[in-house]
N, C-alpha and C positions, 0 to 999 in steps of 0.2 A: 274447240280446244284441241291443238296439235299435240302429238305424243312427244314423249321425252326425246326419243331418237331423233325426230324431225327437228326438235328445238335445239338439240346438241349440233346437228348438221347445219342449222342456221347460225349457230356460234362459229363453226368453221368458215362459213361464207363471210361472216362479218369480219373475222380475223383476217382472211385473206385480202378483202377489198379495203379494209382500213390500213393493211400493210403495204398496199399497192396503189392507193389512190393517188400519190404524187408521182408515180411513174411517167404518166403522160407530160409533166412540165418539168421533168428532171433536167433537161438541157435547154429550157426556155427561160429567158430572162423575165424576172417578175417585179424588178424595181424594189420598193420597200414593202411589197406584199399586200398592200391594201387593195389595189386593183384586181389582183389575182384572187383575193378572198371574195370580192363582189362577183366575179365571174364564177367562182366556184359555187357560191350561194345560188346563183341563177341555175346552174346545173342541178343543184339540190332541189330547187323549186319545180323545175321541169318534171323531175320523177315524181314529186309530190302530186302534180297535176294528173299524171297517168294513174297513180294509186288512187287518187280521189274518184276518178271515173270508173276504175275497175271495181271499186267498193260501192259504186251506185250513188255517189255524192251524199255521204252521210252528213249529219248535222255538225256544223262547226263548233270546235271546242276551244274556247278562249284560254283555257288553263294550259292546253298543249302548246299553244302559241307563245306563252310565257316560258315554257320550256326551251323553245327554239331560240328566244331571246337571249336566255341564259347561256346557251351553247355558244351563240355568235359572239357574245361578249367575252367569254372565255377564249375562243379561238382567236380574237383579235389581240388578246393579251399575249399570245404565243410569239407575236413579232418582235416586240421590245424585249421579251424573255430570252430569246435566242441571241440577240444582239449583246445582251448583258452577261450571260453566263455560258452561252454555247448550246448547240443542238442536243448533245448528249446528256448533259446535266440537266437542261431543261425538260427533256423528254422523261428522264428518270423521276424528276420531281412531280411533274403534273401528272405523269402516267401513275405513280404510286398513289398520289393524292386522289386522283380520279377513281382508282380501283378501291381504295380504302373507303372513301365516302359512299360509293355506290353499294359496295357490300355491306357497310355497316347500316346504311338506309334501310336495306331489306332485311337484314338479319335482326336488328333490333327496333325496326319500326319507326325511324326517324321521320320528322316533317309531315308525319300524318300518314305514312305508308303502313299497310298491314305488315306486322313482323313475321318473319319466316321461322317458326318454332319447330321442334323435333316433331315428327309425324307420330300420332297416337292411333295405333291399329283399332282402339274401341271407338274412336269419334268417327262415325259415318259421315257426318257433315263437313269434315275438314277437307279443304280443297287440295288437290295435289299440288298445285302450284304455289301454295301458301305454306308449305312444310318442307322439311329437310330430314330424310331418312336417317342419316348419319352425321350429326352436327361435328363430332370429332374429326371425321374425314374432311369436312368442309373447311375446318380451322387449319388443318395440316396443308391442304391444298391451297388456301390463302397465303400461308406462310411460304410455301414453295415459290407461289407467284410473285410475291415481294422480293425474294431472293434473286428470281430469274431477272427482275427489272434491274436490281442493283449490279448484277453481272454484266449486263449489256453496256454499262457505261465505261467499261474497261476496253471496249473494242476501239482501236485506234485506225481512223481511215487512212488510205493509202497516202504517202507524201507525193503530192502531185508535182512537186518541183523536180522529180527524177524523170517525169515524162512530158516536159514541156518543149523539148528542142524542135520536135517537128511541127507544133501548133503555134509558134510564137507569132507568126504572121497574122493567122486568124484571130489571136487573142487580142492582138494590137487593134484590128478592125472592130471587133466588139467593143473594145474599151472607147475607141474613137465614136463609135454609135451612141454609146452612153453619154459622151460629151455633147453630141448634137442635140440629144434629148434632155441636156441639163440634168441628168441623173446622177449627181455628185455622190449619192449614197454609196455608189460603187467603189469609191475611193476612200471611204472611211476606214479608220483602223479597227473595224469590227466586221465579221463574217456577214456574207449575204444570207438572205433566208433561204431560197432554194437555188442551188447551183452546185455543180461538181466541185467547186472550190472557192474560197474567198477571193474576191477580186484584187483585194490588196497585194495578194501574193502574186497574181498575174502581172500587176504593174511592175513589181520588183524583178520579175523574170523576163520581161520584155524590154531589153535595153533600147529599142527603137522607138518606143511609144512616145517618150516626151519629144523626141525629134519629129514624129509623125504629128504629135499634137501642134507643134509650132507650124508645120506645114499646112495643117487644117486651119489655124488661125489666119495664115497668110491668105488662104484661098476664100474663106468664109467670113472673114471679118475678125474683129477682136473677141477672143473666146477666154473667158477668165479661167486660169487654172483651178481645178477643184480642190482648194485647200481649206474649205470651210468645215468647221468641226461642230457637229450636232451636240445638243443638250447632254445626251447620254454619254457622249465620248468625254465630256468635260469632268465627269464623276470621277472620284479617286477609284482605285481598284476595289478597296473593301466596300465602298458605297455601292459600286456596281454590282458585286457579288451579293450583298444584302438585299438591294432592291430587286435582283434578278431572282433570288430564291423566294422573296415574298410575291413577285408576280407569278412565278411558276406554281407556287402552292395555291394561290388564288385562281389561277387558271384551271388547275385541277379540280379545285372545289366546284367550280362552274361546270366543268365537263361531267363531274361525278353527280350533278344535281339536275342535269338537263332532262333526265327522263322521269324526274320526281313528279313535277306537276301533273302529267297525264296519268300517271300511276295512281296518284292520290285521288284524282277524279274518278278513275276506274274502281279503286277499291271502296269509294264511299258512294256507291248508287249510280255512278256514270255508265256510260255505254260499255259493256262487257267485251266489245270487240276492239283490241288494241290497234288494229289496223285503221279503224276509223279516226285515230288521233293523228295519223302520220301527216296528212295534208295540213292540218292546222299548225303542226309542229314546225313543219318546213315553210309555212307561210311567216311563222315567227322568226325564222332564221333570215328569210328573203327580206322581210319588212325592216328589221333591225340593221342588217348590214346595208341597206339602202340608206337609211338615215346616217349610219356612220360614214359612208362613201360620200354623201353629198356633203357632210360637215368637213370631210378631209378635202375634197375639192375646193370648198369655199375657203378654207384655211390657207391652202397651198396655191390656189389660183392656178396660173399657168404652168407652174412648176410641179403640179400633181403628175406623179409617174404613171403614164398610161402606155400600156404595151399591146398593141393589136395582135402581135404574134402570140400572145399568151391566152386569147380568147378561146379559141377552139380546144387546146389542150386543157386549159383551165375548166372549160365547161365539162369536158369528159371527166376531169378528176372529180368534179363535183357529183356526177352522175355515179361514178363508183363509191364515192363516200355515201351517197344516198341509198345505194343497194345495201351497203353494209349496215347502215342505220335502220333500215326496213327490217333486215334479218334480225337485228338486234331487239326491235319491237316484238317481233314474233317469238323470239327466245325469251324474253322477259315474261311473255304471257304464260309460258308453260314451266319455266324454270324458277323465275323470280330473281330479283337483284342478287341475292346472295350467292347465286350459282353462275348466273350469266356474266356478271361484272368482272370477276377475277379471270375467268377464261378469255373474254374479249378484250380486256385492258392489257393483259401481258403478251397475249399472242402476235399481235402486229409487228412487234420489235424483231421476232424471229423472221417473219416474212420479209420485212424491209431489209434485214441483214442478208437474206439469201438473194434478193435483188442485187444488192451491193456486191456480192461475190461472184455470182454467175453471169449477170448482165453488165453491170457498170464497171466492174473492176475496181471499185473504190476500197474494197476490204480485201487484204491480201496478207500473206505471211503465216508461218506455222502458229505464231503466238495468237493471232486473231481467230484462225480457225479453231484453235483449242477454247478460247474463250467463248466463241459462239456455240461451239458443241456443247460446252458445260451448261450455257445459258438456255440453248434449246432443249437439252435434257431436263432441266428444271421447269421449262414451259410446258413440255409434253406431260411430264409426270403431274405438274399442278392440274392441268386440264383434265387428265384422266381421273386423278383422285377426286376432285370437285365434281366431275360428272358421276362418278360412283357414289358420292355422298348423296345424290339425288335418288 
């Protein structure tokens, strides 16, 4: 069993890598996100193989595999969620739901997990990881974590229209490349999944694009203009918002439950080393995503969006996510869900915001700096208070 200090350090590692794992693919086109998710899961599985070897090839845990399948399903739901209600609101809803479900699971013993009660100094048999020294502080920290997530939604990314003059030629080339690949999602009236900006904005900002498209058609044959509208785009504004909120909350429910199966097995007589559940967990992620990806390719045929340039950065993105998840497993073993979930679920938003400010220049302006400073203050305070509650 690791010490509380090491477990809190693992929380910090998880926060950093969860907040940074999309950095390698920030400027790489990923189509509708399905192929990227498949590559990301491959990177996760690779780390799982290494962990399995380091741990001496422990017995396979099917329940942990179920947890991986749960996470993979929730992750796939995030793609349509972002299209329906945007990244900020989507992350707020699934992040908050994720945190609340995970915290409540550990605090009250939901789904078969042992509850984390107040520590009893007279109970010599009470495990350190199964109790909370100050329940009141834990509740206060949880509330502050929820507030921090709400504040992050008020951050407004930089209006990229003001910075397009020098890059219009390259933007046009990128759009034409999407046409060659028949990736018409780039032109839908909804934002892209991972990109510095929605492509529909780029189309409007590049006057020469449609002229270039005509030239491309003249050279390479008849190319149909990308005017197709997806099923999501046909929905009314109210229906989109309702469906998006439902999917975001469902995604958060899956995220918050993905560690529950291995924890239940651990709490009820299974292997007491949570590191032995990681490979099985990651196998569940890889297996489930492979099934989803095959189904996606069968359904879309030759129009499936495959981006070779996303393979290497997507793989490293998966490796970074896996490092964060391994750290979370270690933290759970020593701190329990009621402590680790609030810290790890709200911290990545601050890390991602710092990347946006200092590296990508997506977040600018005094108002945004003030909002992120306030949100960051709540995030740090919540982490400190929850740590003290342990």
